[in-house]
N, C-alpha and C positions, 0 to 999 in steps of 0.2 A: 736491848735490842743486837744480840749477835751480826754483823755486817757477814753478806756471803763473801766465800770465798772462791778464790780462785787458782785453779791448781793445775799442774804441768803433771802426766806421766809420762815415763821414758821408758823404755824397748823399743830398741832400731832391727832385731829380727829372733827367729824367726818364725814360720809359719807356727808352730804349734804353740809353742813361747809364745807368741801375742795373743791366741786366742786364751792361750791359759791364764791372760793378764785381766782375760773382761768380768772375770767376778767383781774384783778390785776396782774398777771403772765404773761396773754398776752399781755398787755399795757407797762408792764417796757420789756419785751422783744424786742417791735415793735418800742417803743417809745424812747429809748436811745441807740443810736449808739454804737452797739456793746457789750452790756453788755449783761453778763454772769449771769444767773436767776438759782439759784439752790431751790431746796425745800424742806426741814423736813419735814416728818409726821410716825406716828408709823408702824410698817413693815405690818400689818392687813390691811393696804389704797393703799398697792404700788401698786393696778391695778389701783387704779381709776389716777394716776398721772403718770404712766409705759408711756402710750404711748402718753403725753402731748408734742407736739413738740418744745413746748416753753418753757423748760424744758431743761436745759442743763445737770443738773445733780441731782439725789439725794440720800437722805440720810435719814435715818431710826432710828428710836428710837426703841430700845428694850429692853434689861437686864440693861445696866447700862449707865446710863445718863452718864459719867463719861466719856468712850468711845468714844460717842459719839460726844463730847465737844471737846475731843482729835481730834477724825477727820476733827470736822469743826475749827479749830483752824489751822490747813496746810491749810487751805486754803485759808484766810488774807483775807475777805470780805471788799469792800469799807460800807456797810450798812448791814444793819437787817433790814428785814420788821416782825413785829412779827403779824400774824394775831388769835393769840390765847389768849396771855398777861394770864398768869398764872404761879402758881409759878416754873416752869421747866422752861419754856420761859425766865424767868427774871433771874435763875440761866445762860442760855447760852448770854443773853445777857450779864450779868455781867461779862462772863469769857472768852468772846473775847475781850469785850472791845474796838467796833467799835462802830459808829454812827449807832442808832439803831429808829424805828419809828413803834411808836404800838397803832396796832388797841383800839380806848375806849370801849370797852363791854356796859358803860349806865348801870353800876350794881345798881345804886341808883335808876334810874329813873325805872330799870325795877322791882323793888324791892315797889315802892309806886305803879305802876299800879299794880303789883300782890296781896302789901300788903291788898290796901285801893283804888283800882279800879279807881286810877286819872290818867288819860293817859297823861303823860308827852312825853311819847317816840315821836323824832322826827316823821313827815311825810316823813319818807325816809328812803329805802330798805335796809335791810344789804350789802349788794355787791354797793350800795354807798356811806354807811360808812365804808367801808375796802378798797374804791375806793379814800377818803379823806386821808388814812394812807398815801399814797403815792405822795400826791400833793405836799409836799415840793421839791419833786424830778422833779417836774414839768412833770409830769406824768398825763394824762387825761384819762375820761372814753369815751373811745369809742362808745357807745352805744351798741355794737353789741350781749350781753350775755354772758349767761354760754357757757362752753364748756365741751364736754365730746369728748372720741375720742377712740372707739372702735374697736381694732385689728381686720383684716378677719378671726381670729381663731375662734373667739368667735362672731363672725356674725352668729344668727342661721337662719337654710336653713327654707322654708315653711313645707317640708313632715317629718321636726322634731316633726311638731305638730299635731294633729288629724285630720282628713280631714275636721272637723265641723269647724275649725278654721284655714286654711290656707290662704282663699283668705282674711279675712274680720275680723277682731277681738276688742272688745275693752278689752285694759289692765285695771286691779283693781290692786294697790298696794295696799295689807290689811294689812302689817307689820308695827309697829311702834314702840320706843327706849320702850314707856311706856302704857298699856294699858289704861291708861285716854286719847290716842293721837288715840283708835282704836274705831271705832264699835262695839259693841257687834254682835257677830255671827250672832246671829238672826235680827241684822240689816241689814249686810252684807248681808244676805241672801233677807231681804226686798228690798235693793241696788240691787243688781243683777236680781230679777223679775219685777224691776222698768227699767234697762235698757235694758232688754228682746231680749238680741243679745248675740252672741257667744263673751263669757269674757274668758280671761286668766287673772289667777290668781297671784298674785310675791308675793314673801316673802320671808323668811330664811327658816331653818329649822323647826326654831319654832312657823311659821304661817303654817306646813302642816298639822296637828289635825284638827284646824280651817277652811283651804281651804278641808277637807276631807267633812267636817260636813257640806259645801258648792253645795259639791258636789252632795251631800244624797240628799238634798234638793231640788236642782232645777236639776237634774239632768246631767250628763256628755254629753249630745246634744250641751248645752248651756255651759257649765262650764268647764274649763281642768284645772284642779292644779298644775301650775309649779311650787308653793313654794320650795325652797328647792332640785328643780332638775335641776337650771341654776346658773353658776358662775353670779358674779357682772354684768361682761360685757356683760354677756350673756341676764341677765335680760334686761341691757339696751338695748341690741337688741330689744327684744321684743317688748321693749315699743316704738322704732322708727318703728318697723312695725306696731303700732295699729293703729287704724282711732281716737281713743280720748283717754284719761287717764283718769281712777278715781283714786286718791290717798288721805290717811290718807297725816296729816303733819311728811312725813320721807324722809329719803333722796333719795329714788325715785322720789318724785316728784321734787325733785332740776333737777335729772338727764334728769327727761319727759319736764322739763321745758329748758334746756340743747338741747334737740334731737328738741325744737322746735314742741312739742308737743300741741295739747288746753288742759287743764287740769282742770279738777271737782275736787277744793280742797276740803277735808274734813275737819272740824274744830271741836275740843273736846273741853278739859282744857284750850288749848293754843289760840293767838286769830292771825290774820293775822296782827295787831297793831302792833306784838313784831316784824316786818317786816324784815320775813322771809317766804313771798306770793310767789307764782311763779316770776318768775326773766324774762321780756321781752318777753312773750309769750301768748296768749291769754286762761283768766284763766276765772271760776266762783266758788266765794265761797261759801258753802256749812255749814251753822253754823247756830246754836239757838241764835240768839243775844235777848239781855233783863234779863239774866239773871245777877241777881246783885253779882253771885260769879265767875264767870269768868271774865280773869283769873285768874284760882287758882293755878299756878306755871310758870315758863317760859318754863318747861321742860316737866314734867308729874309725875306722882304717878301710885301704881301699883293698886290702884283705889281708887274709890272717897271720898275724906276726907268726904262729907256729906252723903255718900251710898245714895244719891238718880240717880246721875250721868246723870241728867236731859240736860247737855252739848251734850250726844249721845243719848240719849233715846228719847229723845223728839228734835229732828233735823227734820226739814220737809224736803220732799222730793218731793215737790211740785217746781219740776222745770223743765223747756225740755230741751230734746236731742235734740238738733236741729239738729247734725249734723246725728241724727240717725231715721227720717223723714223717708224715704223710709226705714225701714229696714226691713229684712223679721217679720214676727211676730211666735213668736216662743209656742208655749203650753206646 
């Protein structure tokens, strides 16, 4: 009888990337009899993995990599699954000295795509590439999709919302790690008028000011600015309660996919061809195609390198929101 194995999964950041690793964690736990699965990330992302029942133990990178390595060495792992593959995870693998399997980031292909606009990226979602990392262990993708577990204490009750939004609303995640992944505020306002339905705006404290501008332009009867008002799990609960979700290319988009919501995904300087579109959920891509300058980065910038920001300023809103055909008309 094969003895159970102890496995460490590494992924330090960020919100969306960690959510995208959840199929690996689930499949390791369920497909390897008796497997003990540990996960290591940054302390700031604790809430994403804290309630995942497929994780047996959690470790967090804080101030000292040496302290973290000492903790991990004591566990005597059989395997390390490195889904980040950066300098720190390489140091950890070296110092643990056990067999490891590492995610191929395809950095050269990404560079060619961004620099020369030659798309050599595989026609494969990043989740399937993550899953390929554990194939040597005999683990296969179960096809279920992403996981996100919201604790009861963070379930948002309907009466926490304004009366206008208690029974039906659209969620719009207006944040983004970089400015070139977000619509300008004027275009967010235009999109909200296009949606023409009660909307809950989601984002961090840094998105609060933009949300207030949208409320001022569109009105509180249609817009509830929840940016900075809820923690990540509570924001996930608001996504769960939405009829549909609009989102920039950001972590909440992947949480919405984990919750099996239909996502209208908004793309600026990045493209779905980089492999991080909504996974195993219905989705619509909103993007400005035909631009020679796009993608200009695999991540993003604080401003458009060419100053015109055509990818967002000229993104067409000529789409039908079928889920809201019978919506109430808000004047």
